[in-house]
KELO-113732 format. One record per residue (C-alpha): residue in one letter; residue number from 1; chain; x negated, y negated, z negated. Coordinates in steps of 0.2 Angstrom, whole numbers, plus 5000, padded with zeros to 4 digits. Layout:
NODE; code; pos; unit; px; py; pz
NODE; a; NUM; A; X; Y; Z
...
! end
This chain:
NODE; code; pos; unit; px; py; pz
NODE; m; 1; A; 5002; 5032; 4955
NODE; a; 2; A; 4992; 5040; 4969
NODE; s; 3; A; 4974; 5044; 4967
NODE; g; 4; A; 4968; 5035; 4982
NODE; s; 5; A; 4954; 5042; 4993
NODE; a; 6; A; 4939; 5053; 4990
NODE; d; 7; A; 4928; 5039; 4999
NODE; a; 8; A; 4933; 5022; 5004
NODE; g; 9; A; 4927; 5026; 5022
NODE; s; 10; A; 4935; 5043; 5023
NODE; s; 11; A; 4951; 5047; 5032
NODE; e; 12; A; 4954; 5062; 5020
NODE; r; 13; A; 4966; 5057; 5007
NODE; v; 14; A; 4968; 5065; 4990
NODE; g; 15; A; 4984; 5067; 4980
NODE; g; 16; A; 4998; 5065; 4992
NODE; g; 17; A; 5006; 5051; 4983
NODE; e; 18; A; 5006; 5040; 4998
NODE; d; 19; A; 5018; 5052; 5007
NODE; h; 20; A; 5030; 5051; 4993
NODE; h; 21; A; 5030; 5032; 4995
NODE; a; 22; A; 5032; 5034; 5014
NODE; d; 23; A; 5048; 5045; 5011
NODE; i; 24; A; 5055; 5032; 4998
NODE; f; 25; A; 5052; 5017; 5009
NODE; g; 26; A; 5057; 5026; 5025
NODE; t; 27; A; 5074; 5029; 5017
NODE; i; 28; A; 5075; 5011; 5011
NODE; g; 29; A; 5071; 5005; 5029
NODE; k; 30; A; 5086; 5015; 5036
NODE; h; 31; A; 5097; 5004; 5025
NODE; l; 32; A; 5090; 4987; 5030
NODE; r; 33; A; 5097; 4978; 5045
NODE; p; 34; A; 5085; 4980; 5060
NODE; g; 35; A; 5070; 4969; 5057
NODE; g; 36; A; 5075; 4967; 5039
NODE; p; 37; A; 5060; 4962; 5028
NODE; i; 38; A; 5052; 4972; 5014
NODE; g; 39; A; 5037; 4967; 5003
NODE; v; 40; A; 5027; 4980; 4993
NODE; c; 41; A; 5014; 4974; 4980
NODE; a; 42; A; 5000; 4986; 4977
NODE; g; 43; A; 4982; 4984; 4971
NODE; n; 44; A; 4965; 4992; 4974
NODE; f; 45; A; 4957; 4997; 4958
NODE; r; 46; A; 4939; 5001; 4951
NODE; d; 47; A; 4938; 5015; 4938
NODE; s; 48; A; 4927; 5016; 4923
NODE; s; 49; A; 4913; 5024; 4934
NODE; g; 50; A; 4914; 5009; 4946
NODE; k; 51; A; 4922; 5019; 4960
NODE; v; 52; A; 4935; 5009; 4970
NODE; t; 53; A; 4952; 5018; 4973
NODE; p; 54; A; 4959; 5009; 4989
NODE; l; 55; A; 4978; 5012; 4983
NODE; a; 56; A; 4984; 4996; 4993
NODE; f; 57; A; 4976; 5002; 5009
NODE; d; 58; A; 4982; 5020; 5007
NODE; i; 59; A; 5000; 5014; 5004
NODE; g; 60; A; 4999; 5002; 5018
NODE; h; 61; A; 4994; 5015; 5030
NODE; a; 62; A; 5007; 5027; 5024
NODE; l; 63; A; 5021; 5015; 5025
NODE; s; 64; A; 5016; 5009; 5042
NODE; e; 65; A; 5021; 5026; 5048
NODE; v; 66; A; 5039; 5023; 5044
NODE; l; 67; A; 5040; 5003; 5044
NODE; e; 68; A; 5033; 4990; 5055
NODE; f; 69; A; 5018; 4981; 5046
NODE; e; 70; A; 5020; 4963; 5048
NODE; g; 71; A; 5005; 4956; 5037
NODE; e; 72; A; 5000; 4954; 5020
NODE; i; 73; A; 4998; 4941; 5006
NODE; y; 74; A; 4982; 4942; 4996
NODE; f; 75; A; 4984; 4936; 4978
NODE; e; 76; A; 4969; 4928; 4970
NODE; w; 77; A; 4970; 4926; 4951
NODE; s; 78; A; 4962; 4912; 4942
NODE; t; 79; A; 4956; 4925; 4929
NODE; p; 80; A; 4953; 4941; 4939
NODE; s; 81; A; 4954; 4958; 4931
NODE; e; 82; A; 4937; 4968; 4931
NODE; s; 83; A; 4946; 4983; 4937
NODE; l; 84; A; 4957; 4975; 4950
NODE; t; 85; A; 4947; 4973; 4966
NODE; g; 86; A; 4961; 4967; 4977
NODE; d; 87; A; 4980; 4963; 4974
NODE; h; 88; A; 4991; 4963; 4990
NODE; c; 89; A; 5009; 4960; 4994
NODE; l; 90; A; 5011; 4971; 5010
NODE; l; 91; A; 5024; 4964; 5022
NODE; f; 92; A; 5035; 4976; 5033
NODE; s; 93; A; 5051; 4976; 5043
NODE; a; 94; A; 5063; 4989; 5046
NODE; a; 95; A; 5062; 4997; 5063
NODE; g; 96; A; 5073; 4991; 5078
NODE; c; 97; A; 5069; 4973; 5078
! end
């Protein structure tokens, strides 16, 4: 799991895990038909100090470099987790559509 960002408003990312995700999903995208869909579920989390790690946003940004971002589905749980600040299914398509 990637470590997110140093600051939710910062463009400086820490950890480099998102690049790993982009490599993996870029490879998967090459094996899909042009325009083929793919969904990636990811959440944003709050740590024990209260700091939010915007993992879903970081992954979405990284994957949009290798796939076409189509939108998202936001999950709203009836009993939300105190540490989960946002739960998303990010929707992409393979290049060439």
